[in-house]
N, C-alpha and C positions, 0 to 999 in steps of 0.2 A: 623443966620450964621453957627448953628447947623442943622438945617434942610437941609442948602444949602448942607452942607459937606456930611449930610446921602443921599442924591438924587445922589450926586457925586458918592460916593460907589458904589448903587446900579447902576449907568451907567454902572460902570466901570467894574464891574464882567461879564455881558453878553460877553464883548467885548475880554476879554481875554480869555474867554471859546472860544470862534470864531479862535482865533488864535491859539488854540493848535490842534483843530483838522486841521486846513488849513495845518498844521505843517507836521502830519500825514500824512494827504494826497500827501503831496509834497514827501516824503521819501517813501512811496511805489512807486510811480513813479518812482523816481530813481533806486529804487533797481531791479523793473522790467524792465525799461531801460538797467541796466547792466546786469541781466540773458538774457533776449532775444537774444542779440547779440552771448552771449555766447555759448546760445542753436544753433543758427543758425552757428555758428563758428563749434561746435563739429559737428552738422549733415554732415556739407560741407566736413569737412575734413573725416569723417566715408565715405562719399560718394566717396569723392575723392580715400580715400585707399581702397575699392573695385572695383574702375574702374582700379587703378593701377595692384590690384591684376591679375584681368581677362585680361587685357593689359598684362602683363607679361607671365600668363599663356596662352594665344593666342600667344606671339610671342617666348615661348619657344618651344611649339606645331610646330608653322611653321618654327621654326630653325630646329627642329629634322625631319620635315617632308623634310626639303631641302635638311639636310644631307644623309637621305637615299634615295631621287632621285640623289643623287650627287654619292651617292656610287653604283647605280642600272647601272646610265649612265658609271661610271668607269668599272662594271664590263662588262658592254656591251661592252663597247671599248676592253677590254682585250681579251674578247670571240671574238670580230671583227677581233684582231690581232693574233688570235691563233685558229684554227679550232679545235684542239686537244681538247679543253676545251670548247667546244661549248656548248655540251650537260650541262656541268653542272653549267656555265656562264648563261642558258637558266634558268636551276632552280634557282640558284640566283636571276634573274631577277623577276621570279616569285614569291619566296618570299620574295623580296622587295617590289612588287607591293601588295601583299597580306597584309606586314607589312603597308604601305602609304593607303590602304583602311581602315583597321583596325584604323589608325591615325587619319584618315577622321571620320570616326566612332566616335571616342572619342570626336575629336574637335565637329562635331555635337552636341554630349551628354554636350560638355561642353558650346558653345552656348546656348542651348536648358536653361542648369543649371543657364548661367549665366542670362538671357532672364527672367527668375522665379525669381531668385535672384534680379533685375531690380527692378520687381514690387514689390517686398517683403521688406520693410526695417529691418524688426526683425532677418532674418537671416534664416529661419525656411527651404525654399526653398535650401538653402546649406547643411543643414543636410540631407534634403531627397535627396538629389542629392549622399552624402555620402553614405547613406543607400542602395540607387539604385545599386551602385557599390558593397558595400558589399556583398547585394544578389546575384547579378551577381558572386564576387568571390568564395562564398557559393554555388549556383550552379555549377558552373563549377569544384569547390571541390566534390561536390556533384556526378556528372559525373566521375571524376576521380576515385573515390572511388567505384562507383559502377564498373568500367570499371575492376577494379584493384581486387574487388571482384568474378567478372566474372570469369576474366582469372586465380585467384587463386581456386574457383571454381573448374574449365575446369581440370584445373593441377592438385588438389586434385583426382577428378573422373579417370583421368587417371593413378594416381598411385596407387590407389585402384586399378583397373582393372588389371594392371600390375602386383600388389603384388600377387591379385587372379590368374591372368593366371600361375606369377613361382610357386605360390602355388597347383595349380592342376597340372601343369607339374612335379612337384617334386612328388605328391601324385602320380601320375601316372605311373611316373619311379621307384619310389618305389614298386609300385603293379606287373610292371614287374620285377625287379629283385626277389621277392619273387617269383612272378611265374616260373621265368628262374631256381633258385635254388629251388624250388619244383619240378620243373619236372626234373632236372638234380638228384635230391635225386631219385626221384621215378625211373629213366633209370638208376641210378646204382644200387637200391634196385631190379629191373628187372633182371638187368645182372647179380647180385650177387645168386639169384634165380634160375633165369636159369643156371648157372654153377653150384650150387648145385643140382639142380633136374637132369641136366646133367652129373653130376657125379654118383647121385643116381641110372639115368636111366641106366648108363654105368656098376656100379657094380652090376646090377640085373644079368649079364650074363659074364661068366668066358669062357675062353679056356684054357682045361686042356692042351693037345697038340698043340706044335706050339713052335714059337719065344717067343723073349721076347720085351719089349721096346714098339714105335711104332707099330710093326706089331701086337702083342697081343691085343693092343687098336684100332687097324683099324679092327681087326675080331671080338670084341666085340661088338664094333658099327654096323657091319654089319650083323654080327647074330641078333642083338636088331631090326635092321629095317626091317630085314626079317620077326622076331616073329611079329610085327605090324603090317606088311604088308600082312601078312599069315591073320591075324584074320582078319582084314578089307576084306580081299579078299573073303572068304568064309564066314562071316555074320552070319553062327552060326557053332561052331566050338565047338567038344568034349573036354575034358580035356586031353583026352587019346589020343588023336589024338596029339592033341598039346606036349604033352610028347613024344611020339613017335619020333612026326616032327625032337625036338630040343634036343631028348635025357635027359629030364629033367623029373626029378620025379613029381607026381601029385603033392604034395603039393606044389613042387617050381613053378610051372606053377601057382597055384590057386594064391600065393601070387606074385608074377610077375604079374599078371592080374588086382591083385585088385591096388598094387603099381600104375602100369601104369595107372588105372580108378581113384584114386588120385589126380594124376598129370597131368590130364587131357588129355592123348595122347591116353587113350583108353575110350569110352563110351558107355556101355553094361549092359546086366544083364546076372547073370547064376542062371539056372532054375534049377528045385529038379531033374533033370534027369542028371545033370553035364554036361551040356552046356553052353558054353559062347557065347550069343546074341549082336554081333556088331549093337552098332544105333548109326548111324551118328549124329551130333549135330543139323541139320537141322528136321530130323526126331523126333527127341526130343520136337523140339519146335513147330511140327505141333501137335504132340500130346496132349503136354501143352496146345496148342491153343483151341484143341477141347474140353479139358476138362473143360477150364476156360469159353466155351462157352455152353457147356451142362450141367454143374453143375454132381450132383453125377448122376453116369451111373451104371448100373449092370456091373459084370466083364466081361460077356461074350458079351454085345453090346460092351465092350471098346477091347476085343480082336477082335472081328470083323472089328472094325474101326482100331485098330491098324495094324492090317493083310493089310490095304488099304494106310494106312500114312507109313508104314514101310517097307521098300523093303526088304524081306528075302532072296531072291534068289543071290546064288551066284556070282560074278562077271564072272566067267567062266564057271561054272558047274551048272545046275539048280537042286534045290533041290525038292524033293517030295511035294504034297499037306499036306499030315499029319506033315511033319517035318515044314512045316510053319505054320500049325492051333496051334500046341503045342509052336511054338515060338512066335508065337501072346498072345496066353493067358499069359506066362511067361512076355511079356512087359506088360500088361494089369494088371496084379497083382503086378507086380513094381510100376506103375503108382499109383494104387488105393493103396497101401499100403504107398507110398509117401503123397499122398495128405491127 
């Protein structure tokens, strides 16, 4: 009996182990049977949501396009009813057509993106579409920024050019004002100097007999003019002849001739024989040019050349040759001493 019991126990142990494994398998199968439908349901719901979203986007795009078309038709009808607004209506129609074209392009992009999203269940294509749109927006923003930068650069260059032109104009105007003021000041100084010289010139001669006031002044001016004209006419004048001609003392004649020479009304030299030799400005320049060209020359050579360059003949009466020779030597000595 004991052996029979032991045998029964040994037979019952394997049987119990086999029943537990079968239960585990059954439980696993049940769990899988529950999870798989859930996964399929989740996948189906996700797909349906994606399709619904795509359908909604298409419907919205179609509705917007239809609205724009209706607006374009309404604008066209309005233009047809009012000829004065035809030009503006055509522009509106053109803008509406361009907007519709842009919408069609967006719809094509949406369709391509939807097809790509349909191919991939993980949603990577949707992110790529958003990235492409972002890149387009960034590109448009860059273009806009570049245009703004170019416009700002052009404006800045124009402002700098205008500022430089204004500065240049102001500088030119300032220089012109300074030059005008300098010329005015110089003119006033010249007039003042001229008046002073005129007063000195007029005071060189006085009329002992005669009237007063304007008459005396006119006679003084007339005597001075005759004095200068006489010297220029004679070319070579003795101081005694001038003294006798104008009723002046010899030292007064010398003083007046020297004063007129300093003021530039007379140019010439007084030789050692007491004669004043009048030399015009052109003759002085000719002799100076000859000396600059030849350099240092003997007095005799310079005297001979001076006789050629300086006309020592009176305007009316001809002088003798000895007088001209002596005058030429006096001119040569004067230039040699000056050099």
